[in-house]
C-alpha positions as CSV (number, residue, x, y, z in Angstrom):
1,X,107.7,128.5,92.3
2,X,105.4,126.3,94.2
3,X,105.2,122.5,94.2
4,X,101.9,120.6,94.2
5,X,100.9,117.7,96.4
6,X,101.6,115.3,93.6
7,X,99.5,112.4,92.4
8,X,98.5,109.2,94.0
9,X,97.9,106.1,91.9
10,X,97.1,102.5,92.6
11,X,98.5,99.1,91.4
12,X,96.1,99.1,88.5
13,X,97.5,102.3,87.0
14,X,101.0,101.1,87.6
15,X,100.4,97.8,85.8
16,X,98.7,99.7,82.9
17,X,101.5,102.3,82.7
18,X,104.3,99.7,82.8
19,X,102.5,97.5,80.2
20,X,101.9,100.3,77.7
21,X,105.5,101.6,78.0
22,X,107.1,98.2,78.0
23,X,108.6,98.6,81.5
24,X,109.2,96.0,84.2
25,X,109.0,98.7,86.9
26,X,109.3,102.4,87.6
27,X,112.1,103.7,89.8
28,X,111.2,106.9,91.5
29,X,112.6,109.1,94.2
30,X,112.1,112.3,96.3
31,X,109.8,110.7,98.9
32,X,111.0,109.9,102.4
33,X,111.3,106.1,102.9
34,X,112.5,105.2,106.4
35,X,114.3,102.0,105.2
36,X,115.9,103.9,102.2
37,X,113.9,102.1,99.5
38,X,110.6,100.3,99.2
39,X,108.9,98.1,96.5
40,X,105.2,98.6,96.0
41,X,102.5,97.6,93.6
42,X,103.8,94.0,93.3
43,X,107.3,95.2,92.4
44,X,105.8,97.6,89.8
45,X,107.3,100.7,91.5
46,X,110.4,101.1,93.7
47,X,110.9,104.3,95.6
48,X,114.5,105.2,96.6
49,X,115.5,107.9,99.1
50,X,119.1,108.8,99.2
51,X,119.3,111.4,102.0
52,X,120.0,109.7,105.4
53,X,118.6,111.3,108.5
54,X,116.6,113.8,106.4
55,X,116.8,117.3,107.7
56,X,119.0,116.0,110.5
57,X,115.9,114.7,112.4
58,X,114.1,111.9,110.6
59,X,116.4,109.1,111.6
60,X,115.9,107.4,108.2
61,X,118.4,105.2,106.3
62,X,119.3,106.1,102.7
63,X,119.7,103.8,99.7
64,X,121.2,103.6,96.3
65,X,120.1,101.2,93.6
66,X,123.0,99.5,91.8
67,X,122.0,98.1,88.4
68,X,124.1,95.3,86.8
69,X,125.0,95.6,83.2
70,X,122.9,92.5,82.4
71,X,119.8,94.5,83.3
72,X,119.3,96.0,79.9
73,X,119.2,92.7,78.1
74,X,116.7,91.0,80.4
75,X,112.9,91.0,80.4
76,X,110.2,89.9,82.8
77,X,110.7,88.9,86.3
78,X,114.4,88.2,85.8
79,X,115.2,92.0,85.9
80,X,115.0,92.1,89.7
81,X,118.0,89.9,90.2
82,X,120.1,92.6,88.5
83,X,119.1,95.3,91.0
84,X,121.0,95.5,94.2
85,X,120.2,98.0,96.9
86,X,122.9,99.5,99.2
87,X,121.5,101.0,102.4
88,X,123.5,103.3,104.6
89,X,123.1,105.3,107.8
90,X,124.1,109.0,108.2
91,X,127.7,109.8,108.9
92,X,128.3,110.8,112.5
93,X,128.0,114.6,113.1
94,X,131.2,116.3,113.9
95,X,130.6,119.2,116.1
96,X,134.3,119.8,116.9
97,X,135.3,123.3,116.2
98,X,131.7,124.6,116.6
99,X,131.7,124.9,120.4
100,X,132.9,128.5,120.4
101,X,130.2,129.6,118.0
102,X,126.8,130.5,119.1
103,X,123.9,131.1,116.8
104,X,122.1,134.4,117.4
105,X,118.7,134.2,118.9
106,X,117.0,135.7,115.9
107,X,117.9,132.5,113.9
108,X,116.2,130.2,116.3
């Protein structure tokens, strides 16, 4: 299975999509965001990335979006007050116990 490059879209498409579907915003994932999350298109889209230090080399933070139970009964601009983002850094790597093991050259 191969994956495509995806689609790009602008604020105009976001506004149209959200309006037609009765949404305040779209929450999406699976795109590296250095700060863990990012609002775009005038808060029409939020991208959340939950893997800190992606591939052990990107140095990025991760985030989770916590949604309050009042979110579902709210419309318009008020929905944003019920979204809380929790950012976190990667856990320290523990290399203890790995010192005696050496990876064979053919895996490098």
